[in-house]
C-alpha positions in Angstrom: 56.3 15.8 -55.6 55.8 14.5 -51.7 52.5 16.3 -50.6 52.7 17.1 -46.7 51.6 15.4 -44.0 48.9 16.0 -42.4 48.2 16.1 -38.5 46.3 13.5 -37.8 44.2 14.1 -34.0 40.7 16.7 -33.1 40.8 20.1 -32.8 39.5 21.9 -29.9 36.4 22.6 -30.9 36.2 18.8 -32.3 36.8 18.1 -28.4 34.9 21.2 -27.0 31.5 19.7 -29.0 32.1 16.5 -28.5 32.2 17.0 -24.3 28.8 19.6 -24.3 27.1 16.5 -26.2 28.4 14.0 -23.7 27.7 16.7 -20.4 23.9 17.1 -22.4 23.4 13.4 -22.9 24.7 12.7 -18.8 22.1 15.2 -17.1 19.5 14.0 -18.9 20.7 10.2 -17.6 20.5 11.8 -14.3 17.3 13.5 -14.3 15.7 9.8 -15.6 17.3 8.4 -12.3 16.4 10.5 -10.2 12.5 10.3 -10.8 12.8 6.9 -11.6 14.1 6.7 -7.7 11.5 8.7 -7.0 8.5 7.0 -7.9 10.2 3.8 -6.7 9.9 5.8 -3.4 6.7 6.3 -3.5 5.8 3.1 -4.3 7.3 1.8 -1.5 5.7 4.0 0.8 1.9 3.6 -0.5 3.3 0.1 0.3 3.4 0.0 3.8 1.0 2.5 4.1 -1.5 -0.3 3.3 0.1 -2.3 5.2 0.2 -1.3 8.1 -2.9 0.3 7.7 -4.2 -3.3 7.1 -2.8 -4.2 10.5 -4.2 -1.7 12.3 -7.9 -2.2 11.3 -7.2 -5.5 12.3 -6.0 -4.9 15.8 -9.2 -2.2 15.7 -11.9 -4.8 15.0 -10.8 -7.5 17.4 -11.3 -5.1 20.4 -15.4 -5.7 19.4 -18.1 -3.6 18.9 -19.5 -2.5 22.5 -15.5 -1.6 23.3 -15.1 0.6 20.1 -18.3 2.1 20.8 -17.4 3.0 24.4 -13.9 3.9 23.5 -14.1 5.5 19.8 -13.0 9.5 21.6 -9.3 7.7 22.1 -9.3 6.2 18.3 -10.5 10.0 17.0 -7.1 11.5 18.4 -3.9 11.0 15.7 -1.3 8.7 17.1 1.8 7.2 16.7 3.0 4.0 15.7 4.1 1.9 19.0 7.8 1.5 20.3 7.4 -2.2 19.2 7.0 -1.1 15.6 9.7 -1.3 13.5 11.9 1.8 12.9 10.3 2.7 9.3 6.9 2.6 10.6 7.7 6.0 12.9 7.6 8.3 9.8 3.1 7.3 9.5 0.7 8.5 11.8 -3.2 7.3 11.7 -6.2 8.5 12.9 -9.5 6.5 13.0 -13.3 7.6 12.9 -15.7 5.9 14.4 -19.3 6.9 13.9 -22.6 4.6 14.8 -24.3 4.7 11.5 -27.8 3.4 13.0 -28.2 1.2 16.0 -26.4 -1.6 15.7 -23.7 -0.7 13.2 -20.9 1.1 13.5 -18.7 2.8 10.4 -15.1 3.4 10.6 -12.5 4.8 8.5 -9.1 4.9 9.4 -6.6 7.6 8.0 -3.1 6.5 7.8 -0.7 9.6 6.6 2.9 10.0 6.0 5.1 11.9 5.9 4.8 13.6 9.1 3.7 16.3 9.5 3.4 17.5 6.2 0.8 15.1 6.1 1.1 15.1 2.0 -0.2 11.7 1.6 -3.1 9.5 3.3 -4.8 6.3 2.8 -8.0 5.6 3.5 -10.0 2.4 5.0 -14.1 2.1 5.0 -15.6 -1.2 7.0 -19.0 -1.5 8.8 -19.3 -3.2 11.9 -22.3 -5.0 13.3 -23.4 -5.8 17.2 -24.0 -9.2 16.9 -26.9 -10.5 19.1 
């Protein structure tokens, strides 16, 4: 006796289950990729803020003790980076607090903020500058 031949293939239920599993897997992969790219962007912003903070601190320190003491009100304002700076720097702002710690010794505190205007993140630099005799 010849047995009836079965149809080969997938049932509709098997296809639905396979698509559901595939959909969950794709959702998980997209979520992981998104969080990975967010962390990468934060790392980039911290690196840029560090570099431009060091650059700005060097520029300010080149002015010398007397100029900083005279212009400390100017540096206490929050400022943008100049026109000559790269476009990517424009989302960063900086401010500096200059205090006379004791006679002949200035304390400088630089903060770099980003993104503007929320000021969600910042990096701070502090240093001392002594008057040369």
